[in-house]
C-alpha positions as CSV (number, residue, x, y, z in Angstrom):
1,M,118.9,104.6,104.2
2,N,120.6,104.5,107.6
3,D,119.4,104.4,111.1
4,S,121.1,107.8,111.8
5,D,119.1,109.7,109.4
6,D,119.0,113.5,110.6
7,S,115.3,113.8,109.2
8,G,114.3,112.4,111.7
9,S,112.0,109.9,110.3
10,K,112.2,106.2,110.0
11,D,114.6,104.7,107.7
12,S,113.7,101.7,105.1
13,S,114.6,99.0,107.4
14,G,111.3,98.2,108.6
15,G,110.5,101.6,110.3
16,E,107.4,103.7,110.5
17,P,106.3,104.8,107.1
18,V,107.3,108.3,105.9
19,G,104.3,109.4,103.8
20,V,101.7,108.1,101.6
21,R,102.8,107.3,98.1
22,S,101.3,104.7,95.3
23,V,103.3,101.4,94.6
24,D,103.3,103.0,91.1
25,A,104.8,106.4,91.9
26,S,107.5,104.4,93.9
27,T,108.4,102.2,91.3
28,S,108.7,105.2,88.9
29,A,110.9,107.0,91.4
30,T,113.1,103.9,92.0
31,K,113.8,103.3,88.3
32,K,114.5,107.3,87.7
33,I,117.3,106.5,91.1
34,S,118.7,103.4,89.4
35,S,118.9,105.2,86.0
36,E,120.5,108.5,87.4
37,L,123.3,106.0,89.2
38,L,124.0,104.3,85.9
39,E,124.5,107.5,84.3
40,I,127.4,108.1,86.5
41,I,128.8,104.8,86.3
42,A,129.0,105.9,82.6
43,L,130.1,102.4,81.2
44,K,128.8,100.1,78.6
45,G,128.0,96.4,79.6
46,E,125.7,93.7,80.6
47,V,123.1,95.4,83.0
48,S,121.0,92.8,84.9
49,K,117.2,92.7,83.9
50,P,115.0,92.5,87.2
51,G,113.4,95.4,87.9
52,P,112.3,97.2,91.4
53,R,110.2,95.1,93.3
54,V,107.9,95.8,96.5
55,N,108.8,94.5,99.7
56,R,106.3,94.6,102.8
57,C,107.6,96.9,105.4
58,P,107.6,95.2,108.2
59,A,107.0,92.1,106.6
60,D,103.3,91.4,107.8
61,S,102.0,95.1,106.8
62,D,99.3,94.8,104.2
63,T,99.4,99.1,104.0
64,T,103.5,99.6,104.1
65,Y,105.9,98.7,101.9
66,K,109.2,99.7,100.6
67,M,111.0,99.5,97.3
68,L,114.1,97.4,96.4
69,H,115.9,97.3,93.1
70,P,119.2,94.8,93.1
71,W,121.1,95.5,89.6
72,S,124.7,94.9,88.9
73,I,127.0,95.5,85.7
74,T,129.4,93.2,84.3
75,G,131.5,93.4,81.2
76,P,134.1,96.6,81.8
77,S,137.3,95.8,83.1
78,E,138.4,96.2,86.6
79,A,140.1,99.8,86.1
80,E,136.8,100.8,84.8
81,L,134.9,99.7,87.4
82,G,137.4,101.2,90.0
83,K,136.7,104.5,88.4
84,A,132.9,104.0,88.0
85,M,133.1,103.8,92.2
86,E,135.1,107.0,92.0
87,R,132.6,108.7,89.9
88,L,129.8,107.5,92.2
89,R,131.8,109.0,95.5
90,D,132.8,112.5,93.5
91,E,129.1,112.6,91.9
92,L,126.4,111.5,94.2
93,P,127.1,114.6,96.7
94,K,126.6,117.2,94.1
95,K,123.2,115.3,93.2
96,G,122.1,115.7,96.6
97,W,123.3,112.4,98.1
98,K,125.5,112.1,101.5
99,I,127.9,109.5,101.5
100,K,127.7,107.3,104.6
101,H,130.8,104.5,103.9
102,Y,133.5,104.7,101.2
103,G,136.3,101.9,101.6
104,R,137.0,98.6,101.9
105,N,134.3,96.3,103.5
106,N,133.9,93.2,106.2
107,S,133.5,90.4,103.4
108,R,136.0,87.9,103.2
109,A,137.0,89.6,99.7
110,K,137.2,93.0,101.5
111,S,135.3,94.3,98.3
112,L,135.4,98.2,97.6
113,E,132.1,99.5,99.1
114,L,130.0,102.6,98.8
115,T,127.0,103.4,100.7
116,A,125.0,106.7,100.2
117,D,121.5,107.9,101.4
118,D,119.5,111.0,99.8
119,D,117.5,112.3,102.5
120,K,115.2,114.4,100.3
121,R,113.9,111.7,98.1
122,K,114.0,109.3,100.7
123,F,116.8,106.2,98.9
124,G,119.4,104.7,99.9
125,V,122.1,102.7,97.8
126,N,124.8,100.4,98.4
127,V,127.3,99.9,95.7
128,E,130.1,96.9,95.8
129,F,133.0,96.0,93.2
130,W,133.6,92.6,92.9
131,E,136.4,92.2,91.4
132,K,137.3,89.5,89.6
133,N,137.7,85.9,91.1
134,S,136.5,87.5,94.2
135,G,133.7,85.0,95.0
136,G,131.6,86.9,92.9
137,D,129.1,86.2,89.6
138,K,131.0,83.9,87.8
139,N,134.3,84.9,89.0
140,R,133.6,88.1,86.6
141,A,134.2,91.7,88.0
142,L,131.0,93.2,88.4
143,L,129.2,96.2,90.5
144,L,126.7,95.1,92.2
145,V,123.6,98.0,92.9
146,N,121.1,97.7,95.6
147,V,118.7,100.9,95.6
148,V,116.0,100.6,98.7
149,S,113.4,103.0,99.4
150,A,111.9,104.6,103.0
151,C,109.0,102.5,104.1
152,Y,105.5,104.0,102.4
153,E,102.1,103.7,103.4
154,V,99.8,103.1,100.0
155,P,97.0,105.4,99.8
156,E,93.6,104.6,101.6
157,G,91.6,101.8,100.0
158,Q,95.0,100.0,98.5
159,K,96.9,97.3,99.7
160,V,100.1,95.9,99.2
161,D,100.9,93.6,96.0
162,T,104.2,92.0,96.1
163,Y,104.8,90.9,93.3
C-alpha cells in the first residue's frame, strides 16, 4: 500500500494500525488475496511454497503487525507471463484494486512491474516480471508477487507472534 492512500489511514510500511484484527483472520485474508491473484494470472506452473508471514509493525511492537506474502510462479513461457501481467493490469481494477504503477522499474534489468492497492481490504500488491537471464531466479522467467497488508493491532490481551 502506498503513502498516498486516499482513505486517510496509514499504510502498511510501519504506520498506525488501521484496525483490530486477529493474526489468524489476517493470514486467511492474505491467502485469499494471493489465491485471487493466482486465478487472474491463470497459468499453470511451479508456485513457491512459503505462505504468509507476520511482521511486526513497527518492528519493536508486540501488539501491531502486518502480513507479508512473497511468492513466485515459474514454468510458463515469457510470452505467457507477459500476458499474465496484462491480465493483472486489466482485471485488478474490476475487482476493486487501484493500479498505482504499471511499467518498467528502475532495476538494472528494467523489469515490468505492477503495483496496486485495494483500499477497501487494506492490501497492496507488487508484481515483477523477471525475464529469462535478467538476473532473476536461476535465470528462469518468473513472476515475483509480494502481497502486503496494512498494519493491524491484535485483539486485547494478545501479542504478535512472528513465526
